[in-house]
C-alpha positions, 0 to 999 in steps of 0.5 A: 562717381558723380551722376552723369560723370564719364568713366575713364576707359583704361588701356586693356592688355590681354594674354592667354594660354591654350591648354595642350590636351584640352580645348580651353584657354585661360585669359588674363585681362590687365587694366588698370596696371594693378588689377588683373582678371582671370577668365576661361575661354571654352574654345569649342563653343567660344564661351568666355567665363569671367572669373576672379580679379587680383589686385597686384602685378601678375607676371604672365611669362611665369604662368602656365595652365595644366594640359587638361586645362583644370589648374593654373600656376601663377606668379604675382606680386602685391608688394606688401609686408608679409606678402611681397610676391608669391607663386600659387596654384588655382582652378581657373578662372579663380585666383583663390590659391589651393597652394601657395609659396610666399616669396620676397623678390622676383628672381624666381617664382612661377612654374610650369606643368610637365603633366597634369599632376606634375608641376615644376616650380622656378625655385631651387628650394620649395617651401609651401605655406602650409608645408604642403598639407593640403596638396593631394598625394598624387600631385607632384611638385619639383624644383626647376634646378633638379628638373633641368639637371635631368632634362637639360634639353628643356631650357625655358620650358616654362615659357615655350608652350610649344614655341620654338626659339629660332633666333636669339635677340641682341641687347639694344638701347632705350629709345623714347618709346621702349627698351628696343632690342637691336635684333629681336628674339624669334619664336615659331609655332607650327599650325596643329593641322597645316604642314608648313604653316607657322606662326612667328612671334617677334619679341621687339622690346620691353617696357613700352611707354604707356604700352605693354611690358613685352612688345610683340609682332606676329606673322604667318609663314607658309613654307608649303607655297613659294613666291616667284623669288623662291621665298615662302609666302608670308602675311604680316599680322602686326603688333598684337598682345598675344597670338596662338593656335587652337587645336582645330587649326584656327588662329587665336588673337588678342589685341586692343582688349579683344579676343578674336578667332580667325579660321585658317583655310588652306594655303596663304595663297588663297582667300582667308576669312577675316578674324571675328571678335569673340569677346570685347573685354575692354569695359570690364571693371574690378569686382570682388568675386567670392570663389565658388566651393569648387574653386577651393577643391583640388580637381 
C-alpha cells in the first residue's frame, strides 16, 4: 500500500461459542470473506486473546468447543487440490490441527463434543489423516451415524449448544436482499440464573446480499412478569451476529465487529444496564501467526 493511502475496512462478522463448563468463549472473526481469525475470550476477566488466522471458508454451525474450553473442532474449506474441505481439532485460539480429517465436499464435516474427551464427527465413516496415530488413547471419537442410532433424542445436537427448538421454519423465497424464510426458525435458551428469562433467536433467512450467510434477530422474554394484557414482557434486541449467556447470567453479544457484555439485573420490568464494548475487532488484519509449542500438543 502506498504511503498515505487509506486502508479499506472490510465488513466484519463475529461468531462465538461459550464452553459449557468453563468461563471461556472461542470467537471467530471473519472479514474479508475468506480470512478468519480465532480468538479466546476469558469471560471472567473479559480479556480477549488473538490467535491464528485461517485462509479459507469456516462453517460456524459445524464447529464446537469442548466443555472445558481446551479444544475446538472446526470444519473449513480451502477448495484447493488435495485439500478441498476438512475437519480438524485444535487448541484455541490456534487453528493448528492436532488431528485432521480430509473431505471432498460440504455434505458432512465438523462435529460436537459430548464430553471433554468424547468427540462426535458428522461423518458416517471416520478416516483421520494419520490413522489416528497422534490422538491420545483416552480421547474417543465416534461417528454421528452411530451416535444418533443410540441417542435419537439428540437431534441437531451439534448446532444446539443449549438452545431449544420451539418453532420450525418454513421455506420461503429469494428476495432482493436474501433467501427469506416464510416463517423463521425459532430457538430459545434460558438464562443460567434467572428463572423465566429466556433469550430467543429467530433465524430469518440466509445469504444476505453484502451481509451474513445466516441472518438472526434476537429478543429477551421474561415469563416471570406479565403485561396488563397477560403477555410476557419482551425486549427486542434486533439484528445481531450472535448472542448467548455467560455463566454469571450476563448477556454476551456480537455485532458490527464488536464483542459486548450486558449485565442482567432482575426482571425486564426494571431498569437494565446498557451493554458495554469488551473488544472492537473491526481493524484486525490478517497475519501469519506461528503456533506456540503448546498448540501442537494435546491437553
